[in-house]
C-alpha positions as CSV (number, residue, x, y, z in Angstrom):
1,M,6.3,-18.6,8.9
2,T,9.2,-17.2,9.3
3,E,11.1,-18.2,6.5
4,P,8.8,-16.4,4.2
5,F,8.2,-13.2,5.8
6,D,11.8,-13.1,6.3
7,K,12.1,-13.5,2.4
8,H,9.2,-11.3,1.7
9,A,10.7,-8.2,4.5
10,G,13.9,-8.5,1.8
11,L,11.7,-8.1,-1.3
12,A,10.5,-4.9,0.5
13,R,13.7,-3.6,1.6
14,S,14.7,-4.1,-1.7
15,A,12.2,-2.5,-3.5
16,A,12.3,0.8,-0.5
17,L,15.7,1.3,-1.8
18,A,15.1,1.2,-5.6
19,S,13.2,3.8,-5.0
20,I,15.3,5.8,-3.3
21,A,17.9,5.6,-5.9
22,V,15.5,6.6,-8.6
23,A,14.0,9.4,-6.8
24,I,17.9,10.8,-5.9
25,F,18.5,10.5,-10.0
26,L,15.8,12.4,-10.9
27,V,15.8,14.8,-8.6
28,A,19.2,14.9,-10.3
29,I,18.5,15.5,-13.6
30,K,15.1,18.0,-13.0
31,F,16.8,20.1,-10.9
32,W,18.9,21.1,-13.9
33,A,15.5,21.4,-15.7
34,S,13.5,23.0,-14.0
35,V,16.6,25.9,-14.2
36,E,16.4,25.6,-17.9
37,T,12.9,25.7,-18.4
38,S,11.2,27.4,-15.9
39,S,8.3,26.0,-15.9
40,T,5.7,25.1,-13.0
41,A,4.4,22.1,-14.5
42,M,8.7,21.4,-14.2
43,L,8.6,22.4,-11.2
44,G,5.9,20.4,-9.6
45,S,7.5,17.1,-11.3
46,L,11.3,18.5,-9.2
47,A,8.9,18.9,-5.9
48,D,7.7,15.8,-5.9
49,S,10.3,13.7,-7.1
50,A,11.8,15.5,-4.1
51,L,9.1,14.6,-1.6
52,D,9.2,10.8,-3.3
53,L,12.9,11.1,-2.2
54,I,12.0,11.7,1.4
55,A,8.8,9.6,1.4
56,S,11.2,6.4,0.1
57,I,13.5,7.0,3.1
58,A,11.0,6.8,5.5
59,T,9.4,4.0,3.4
60,L,13.1,2.5,4.2
61,V,12.3,2.8,7.9
62,G,9.1,1.9,7.7
63,V,10.1,-1.8,6.1
64,W,12.4,-2.1,8.6
65,I,10.7,-2.0,10.9
66,A,7.4,-4.1,10.2
67,A,10.7,-6.5,9.7
68,Q,11.8,-6.5,13.0
69,P,10.5,-9.8,14.8
70,A,7.9,-10.0,17.8
71,D,9.4,-9.1,21.2
72,E,7.7,-9.0,24.7
73,D,6.6,-4.9,24.0
74,H,5.4,-5.6,20.6
75,R,3.9,-9.9,21.1
76,F,2.0,-9.0,17.2
77,G,5.2,-8.3,15.7
78,H,6.2,-4.2,14.0
79,G,3.9,-4.7,10.8
80,K,1.8,-0.9,11.3
81,A,5.4,1.0,11.4
82,E,4.4,0.4,7.3
83,S,1.2,2.3,7.9
84,L,2.3,5.1,9.7
85,A,5.4,5.5,6.7
86,A,2.6,5.6,4.6
87,M,0.5,8.4,6.2
88,F,4.0,10.0,6.3
89,Q,4.2,10.0,2.5
90,V,0.4,11.4,2.7
91,M,1.5,14.1,4.5
92,L,4.2,15.3,2.4
93,I,2.3,14.8,-0.9
94,A,-0.8,17.0,0.6
95,L,2.3,19.3,1.0
96,S,3.4,18.9,-2.1
97,A,0.1,19.6,-4.1
98,A,-0.7,22.3,-2.1
99,A,2.5,24.3,-2.9
100,I,2.4,23.0,-6.6
101,G,-1.5,25.0,-7.1
102,F,-0.1,28.1,-5.1
103,R,3.1,28.4,-7.6
104,A,0.6,27.7,-10.5
105,V,-2.3,30.2,-9.3
106,E,0.5,32.5,-9.5
107,K,1.9,31.6,-12.9
108,L,-1.6,31.9,-14.4
109,V,-2.1,35.7,-13.1
110,E,1.9,36.6,-13.9
111,G,0.8,35.0,-17.3
112,G,4.6,34.0,-17.2
113,R,5.9,31.7,-20.5
114,T,9.0,28.4,-19.9
115,S,12.1,28.6,-21.9
116,A,14.2,25.7,-23.3
117,A,11.5,23.4,-23.5
118,A,13.7,20.9,-25.6
119,E,15.4,20.5,-22.8
120,G,12.7,19.9,-20.5
121,I,10.8,17.2,-22.6
122,G,14.3,15.2,-23.2
123,V,14.0,15.0,-19.2
124,S,11.1,14.6,-18.8
125,V,11.1,11.0,-21.5
126,V,14.1,9.5,-19.5
127,A,12.0,9.6,-16.0
128,I,9.5,8.4,-17.1
129,V,12.3,5.3,-18.7
130,A,13.4,5.4,-15.2
131,T,10.3,5.7,-13.1
132,L,8.7,2.9,-15.6
133,G,11.4,0.3,-14.7
134,L,10.8,1.6,-10.8
135,L,7.3,0.7,-11.0
136,A,7.7,-2.9,-12.6
137,W,9.7,-3.7,-9.8
138,Q,7.7,-2.7,-7.1
139,R,4.4,-4.1,-8.6
140,Y,6.4,-7.4,-8.1
141,V,7.4,-6.8,-4.5
142,I,3.8,-5.7,-3.7
143,R,2.4,-9.0,-5.4
144,R,4.7,-10.8,-3.2
145,T,4.2,-9.2,-0.3
146,G,1.8,-7.1,-0.7
147,S,3.6,-4.3,1.1
148,V,1.1,-0.7,2.2
149,A,4.5,1.3,2.2
150,I,5.6,-0.1,-0.7
151,S,2.1,0.6,-2.2
152,A,1.7,3.7,-1.0
153,D,4.9,4.2,-2.7
154,H,4.3,2.7,-6.2
155,L,1.5,5.2,-6.0
156,H,4.1,8.2,-5.8
157,Y,5.7,6.9,-8.8
158,Q,2.3,5.9,-10.9
159,S,1.9,9.5,-9.7
160,D,5.6,10.5,-11.9
161,L,4.4,8.8,-15.0
162,M,1.6,11.3,-15.3
163,L,3.6,14.4,-13.9
164,N,6.1,13.7,-16.3
165,L,3.3,13.0,-19.2
166,A,2.2,16.5,-18.4
167,V,5.0,17.8,-18.2
168,I,5.8,17.3,-21.6
169,A,2.1,18.1,-23.3
170,A,2.8,22.0,-20.9
171,L,6.5,22.6,-22.4
172,A,5.2,21.4,-26.2
173,L,1.9,23.4,-25.7
174,D,3.6,26.7,-24.5
175,Q,7.0,26.3,-27.3
176,F,5.5,25.4,-30.2
177,A,1.7,26.2,-29.9
178,G,1.7,28.8,-28.0
179,F,-0.5,28.1,-25.5
180,G,0.8,30.1,-22.2
181,L,-1.5,29.5,-19.6
182,A,-0.8,25.5,-20.8
183,D,2.1,25.0,-18.6
184,P,0.1,26.8,-14.7
185,L,-3.0,24.8,-16.1
186,F,-1.4,21.6,-16.1
187,G,0.7,22.4,-13.0
188,L,-2.5,22.5,-11.0
189,G,-4.2,19.6,-12.8
190,I,-0.8,18.2,-11.0
191,A,-2.2,19.3,-8.0
192,V,-5.4,17.8,-7.7
193,W,-3.8,14.3,-9.4
194,L,-1.4,14.4,-6.3
195,L,-4.2,14.9,-3.2
196,W,-6.5,12.4,-5.1
197,G,-3.4,9.9,-4.7
198,A,-3.0,10.5,-1.4
199,W,-6.3,10.3,-0.9
200,R,-6.0,6.8,-2.0
201,A,-2.9,5.6,-0.2
202,A,-4.0,6.9,3.0
203,T,-7.5,5.0,2.9
204,E,-5.4,2.0,2.8
205,A,-2.7,3.1,5.7
206,I,-6.0,4.3,7.7
207,D,-7.5,0.9,7.1
208,H,-4.6,-0.9,8.8
209,L,-3.8,1.3,11.4
210,M,-8.1,0.8,12.3
211,D,-7.2,-3.1,11.8
212,R,-10.6,-2.6,9.4
213,E,-11.3,-6.6,8.5
214,W,-9.5,-8.0,4.8
215,P,-11.4,-7.5,1.3
216,D,-14.4,-9.8,0.9
217,E,-12.9,-11.8,-1.9
218,K,-9.9,-12.7,0.0
219,R,-12.5,-13.4,3.1
220,L,-14.6,-15.4,1.4
221,R,-11.8,-17.5,-0.3
222,F,-10.6,-18.1,3.4
223,V,-14.2,-19.1,4.2
224,E,-14.2,-22.1,1.4
225,L,-11.2,-22.9,2.3
226,A,-12.2,-23.6,6.4
227,A,-15.4,-24.9,5.0
228,K,-14.0,-28.2,3.3
229,H,-12.6,-29.5,6.6
230,P,-15.7,-31.2,8.1
231,E,-14.9,-31.1,11.4
232,L,-14.9,-27.2,11.2
233,N,-18.5,-27.2,13.2
234,N,-19.9,-23.6,13.0
235,L,-17.1,-21.8,12.4
236,H,-18.5,-18.2,14.5
237,D,-16.3,-14.8,15.2
238,L,-14.7,-14.7,12.5
239,R,-12.0,-11.7,12.5
240,T,-9.1,-10.6,10.4
241,R,-7.2,-7.9,10.0
242,T,-3.3,-7.1,8.2
243,S,-0.3,-5.4,10.0
244,G,2.8,-4.6,7.4
245,T,2.9,-8.0,5.7
246,R,1.3,-10.7,7.9
247,D,-2.1,-11.4,8.2
248,F,-3.5,-12.6,11.3
249,V,-6.6,-14.7,12.1
250,Q,-9.1,-15.7,14.9
251,F,-12.0,-17.8,15.2
252,H,-14.2,-19.7,17.9
253,V,-15.3,-23.7,16.6
254,D,-17.5,-25.9,18.2
255,M,-16.2,-29.4,19.2
256,P,-17.6,-33.0,20.8
257,A,-18.1,-31.7,24.5
258,Q,-16.8,-36.1,24.8
259,M,-13.9,-35.5,22.9
260,T,-10.1,-35.2,24.9
261,V,-7.9,-32.2,24.7
262,E,-5.5,-34.2,22.7
263,E,-7.9,-34.9,19.8
264,A,-8.9,-31.6,19.6
265,H,-5.7,-30.5,19.8
266,D,-4.7,-32.7,16.7
267,I,-7.5,-31.5,14.7
268,I,-6.6,-28.1,14.9
269,E,-3.2,-28.9,14.4
270,R,-3.6,-30.0,10.8
271,V,-6.5,-27.1,10.0
272,E,-3.4,-25.0,10.8
273,A,-1.5,-26.2,9.0
274,D,-3.3,-26.3,5.7
275,L,-4.8,-22.8,6.4
276,E,-1.4,-21.8,6.5
277,G,-0.5,-23.4,3.5
278,H,-3.1,-21.5,1.6
279,F,-1.9,-18.1,3.7
280,P,1.5,-19.0,4.0
281,N,2.3,-15.1,6.0
282,M,-1.1,-15.6,8.5
283,E,-1.3,-16.0,12.1
284,L,-4.3,-18.2,12.6
285,L,-5.9,-18.4,16.3
286,I,-8.2,-21.1,17.1
287,H,-10.7,-21.2,19.9
288,I,-13.0,-24.1,20.7
289,D,-16.6,-24.1,21.9
290,P,-17.6,-27.3,23.3
291,E,-20.6,-28.5,21.2
292,G,-24.2,-27.2,22.3
293,H,-23.2,-23.5,24.0
294,V,-24.6,-20.8,23.6
295,D,-22.7,-17.7,24.1
296,E,-24.2,-14.6,25.4
297,P,-25.8,-12.1,23.3
298,G,-24.4,-9.2,21.8
299,N,-20.9,-10.6,22.2
300,L,-20.5,-11.5,17.6
301,L,-20.2,-14.4,18.6
302,V,-22.8,-16.0,15.9
303,E,-22.4,-17.7,12.6
304,D,-20.4,-16.5,10.4
305,D,-22.3,-15.0,7.4
306,E,-19.7,-16.5,5.0
307,F,-20.7,-19.8,6.0
308,K,-24.8,-19.0,5.4
309,K,-23.3,-18.0,1.5
310,L,-21.7,-21.1,0.5
311,G,-24.3,-22.7,1.6
312,K,-22.5,-25.5,3.6
313,S,-23.7,-27.5,6.8
314,I,-20.4,-28.3,8.8
């Protein structure tokens, strides 16, 4: 399991470094465009990219810490550092949205107009191209690693696409159609979009921090694979969670009381090897109960519902 984990950590770091490079580039060109156009929408896009840069640095720190091996003080590893980095990003997004919304309302009251629309539109087109390249790499990394920090960063840059499209629309409507309120109205729309993105990112990060169970589809797939092993008689107390790019699973299983410890160990080793082959970045813990053992009421040790759904007798 160490090799896949190291590979996943390297991919996550590469995505974080790529996002930092893109953010620096976007901040530079958007700062110039903000000065040239006096656009609230462009200013909002600049603020978002500046916070993206800070958030991307936090993401790099988070994935670097999460990649550190387990130690005496952190026996389950450091995976939750990614969730903490994601929560830091969420706070930055919320602050950015509040600032953009406030500036948009001010501009609505002032009735200000923008200028140099061609320059602003050109910068936004360049930003869209750069962002599309980064998003493609981030999607690849997320599919391979499931990194929650990179997922939160991915949301940032998805919103950047919308931000840049909004800037183009606002400048075009203002300069070429004479609709002076377009820029601040789009600025308000951008603020709402950022808040929605923050909510989505926060939900996933909190799920990881609170050790939420796997999604039903993933959990059912695990149970279906486990059910192929007739030795797993009466699997119960299945518990799952995700920390960073690593999964943790544990469950109880009944074994014949007359079976020796060595026989039971060999069976469990074979089962673990098979299940970890399907979930290569998983740490699995299986507890053996003697067949016929009845657990005390109230400790959640009941036959797993997923096995009932499968209709299996194991």
